[in-house]
N, C-alpha and C positions, 0 to 999 in steps of 0.2 A: 441545552441541546446535547452537544458532544461531550460536555463535561461529565454527565452522568455515566457515560460509557467509560471514561477515564477512571472515575471513582470505583466502578465495579471491577475493572481490570486490576487496579492497584490493590483492592481489597482481597482479590483472589490470589495475589502473587506473594504468598507466604507459605513456607513449610510444605511445599508440594513434593519434595523429594525424599523425605524421611531420612533414613540412615545413609542413603547414598547421595548425600547432599553435594558431593563434589565429583561424582562420576560424570562421564562425558554426556550421557543422555540428559542427566539433570542439568548440567551446565548449559547445554544447548537449549533446553526448554526454558530455563530461567532467563537466558540471554534473549531468546526470541520474545518471551513475554515482556521483559524489561524494555526491549526496543519498542514493542507495541504500545506500552504504557507511556513511554517518553514521547513517541510520535503522536499518540492520541492527545496528549496534553498540549503539545505545541499546535496541532491542527485545530483543537477546540478553540484556541485563541482567534482563529479566523473562520470559525463556524463550519469546519469540515470534520469528517470522520476518516479514520484510516482507510485507505483504498481509494477514496474520492480524489486524493491528490494524484494518485497513479493514473486514474481514468482521465483527469484533465490533462496531465502530462502526455499521455498517449495520444490524445486528440491534438494537442499542440504539435507533437512530433510527426503524426501521421495524417493529419487533416481529418475532416468528417469521415465517420465510419458507420457501418451498420452496427446494431447492437451485438449481433453474433460475432462480427469481426473484432469488435472492441473486447468482448469477453475472451476471445482466443488470444489477443495480444496480451491481456492481463493474466491469462491462465486461470480464469475463474468460471464458474458455472453460469449459464445464461440466465437462470432465475435470480441468482445473486446480482448479476449485472443489471437486470431489470429493476430490482429494488433500489440499487444504488443510483441508477439514472432517474428513477422517480423522485428520489430525495434531492438530487442535484437539480432536477428540473423545477421542483417546488421552490428551491432556493434561488432560482433564476440564473444558475451557472451554465446550464446546457439547454439546448432545445432539441426536440426530435421532430422530424418531418418525414412524410412518405418519400420513398425513393422514386425518382422520376421513371425508372425502368421497371419497378415492381412495387406497386402501392402497398403490398403486404409487408414490406421491409421498411423499418424505420432507420433513418440516417440521423446520427447524433452529431451535433456541432456545439462548440462552445459559444456562449453569448458574450457581448462586451463585458458584462459583470463577471463572467467566468474568466475571461482574458485578463481582467484587472487583478485577479488573484495570482497571476504568474509570478510576480516578484516576491509575494508573500510565501508562496509554496517553495520557491527557490531558497528563500531565507530559512524556512523551516528545515529543508533538506540539508542546508549547510550547517545549521545549528545541531541537528541530529548527528551528522557526521563528526562535528567538533566534539560533541559530548561522548560519542561512542569511542573515539580514538584518543581522548584525553590521556596523556601520559605515555603514549606510544610514539616511537620515532617513525618517520616516513617509511623506512625500510620494514619496520614491524607491521605497519598498516598494509603495505604491499604483500608481505608474507601472509598476514591474516586473511586478506582478500583471496589470495591464491589458494590457501588451505580450505577456506569456506567454499570456494568454487568446486573443489574436488569433492568435499563432503556433500554439497548440493547435488552434484552429478551422480554420486553414489546413491543418494536417497531417491533421486528421480528415476534412476535406472531400476532400483529395487521396487519402488512403489508404483512406477509407471504413471505417475499423476502430475508431472511437472511440465510446464511449458518453458523450455529453455530457449 
């Protein structure tokens, strides 16, 4: 299932920067892709795809949500959210039911099977963090986080496409 996505991502993650292999844009692209490959590999172990962990976490943090609200929380397109929820629902991790106040709106909730993934998703998040920060001091991790927050804000302001 999710392992095929990992193989495709890993195969595409070579030589994408040409002569500018260590320029800032290239480093950002390679880092983002490497993060995705790492995360996808760890999530595949628990039969999830990247993004599904964030959807489940958002539901745990915010409670049942409409599909549209959940898409806003995650900062993704509603059509992407729909596809993700279909896959999570087929796996038995979420359920959708009509809103009591408006039957045209679906409310998404986690199922007991989805809730059982919480410790595994937390383990994956901790492992990704550990691997990303290997060799860095706590101060360097704090500095990196601060710098990346500034870069993200710059990108979001310029692109106008981020949910901060």
